[in-house]
PLY file of the C-alpha trace (Angstrom):
ply
format ascii 1.0
element vertex 72
property float x
property float y
property float z
element edge 71
property int vertex1
property int vertex2
end_header
0.16 -0.29 0.05
1.16 3.41 -0.84
1.30 6.00 1.91
1.49 9.91 1.33
1.99 12.56 4.10
2.27 16.18 3.71
4.33 18.46 6.13
4.51 21.95 6.26
7.48 24.22 7.46
8.13 27.65 8.74
10.41 28.58 5.80
11.45 27.00 2.57
14.93 26.41 3.63
13.47 24.15 6.57
11.59 22.19 3.93
14.44 21.96 1.58
16.83 20.74 4.77
13.78 18.15 5.41
14.08 16.86 1.78
17.90 16.51 1.61
17.62 14.71 4.97
15.37 12.20 3.63
17.62 11.32 0.53
20.00 9.31 2.46
17.62 8.38 5.17
18.54 4.87 6.56
15.02 4.04 8.36
13.14 3.70 5.16
12.94 4.26 1.39
10.68 7.54 0.62
10.30 10.04 -2.16
10.24 13.34 -1.01
9.39 16.45 -2.92
8.21 20.08 -2.55
4.27 20.15 -2.76
2.14 23.04 -3.52
4.36 26.05 -1.98
7.94 26.07 -1.27
7.63 25.78 2.79
5.27 22.19 2.06
6.76 18.78 1.26
4.99 15.63 0.03
6.48 12.50 1.02
5.49 8.80 0.02
6.53 5.57 0.66
5.32 1.57 0.24
3.65 0.59 3.82
5.09 -2.70 5.04
2.00 -5.09 5.28
3.42 -6.94 7.93
2.91 -5.84 11.55
3.64 -2.21 12.85
5.59 -0.11 10.34
6.99 2.98 12.34
7.96 4.87 9.29
5.37 7.48 9.80
6.45 8.12 13.54
9.92 8.39 12.47
9.03 10.83 9.73
6.93 13.13 11.96
9.89 13.22 14.63
12.32 14.33 11.78
10.03 16.88 10.56
9.57 18.19 13.87
13.86 18.79 13.95
13.33 20.73 11.25
10.55 22.83 12.74
7.62 20.93 10.60
4.34 19.33 11.18
2.30 17.20 9.42
-0.57 18.95 7.38
-4.24 18.04 8.67
0 1
1 2
2 3
3 4
4 5
5 6
6 7
7 8
8 9
9 10
10 11
11 12
12 13
13 14
14 15
15 16
16 17
17 18
18 19
19 20
20 21
21 22
22 23
23 24
24 25
25 26
26 27
27 28
28 29
29 30
30 31
31 32
32 33
33 34
34 35
35 36
36 37
37 38
38 39
39 40
40 41
41 42
42 43
43 44
44 45
45 46
46 47
47 48
48 49
49 50
50 51
51 52
52 53
53 54
54 55
55 56
56 57
57 58
58 59
59 60
60 61
61 62
62 63
63 64
64 65
65 66
66 67
67 68
68 69
69 70
70 71
């Protein structure tokens, strides 16, 4: 199953740093791109159908490190 999440940041610089951090992210293979505006990022990844998948929680934590939060 494909999962897509959107994150909003305080500035375009923070959003770009988040995208760059995900390019070599060791936790999961994700696709991250700027979305709608320069301070919004869309992340997509394939959900592991076997048990609990911690990817979403890890993405939320990483986004928070860069001043971002998931769009509601």
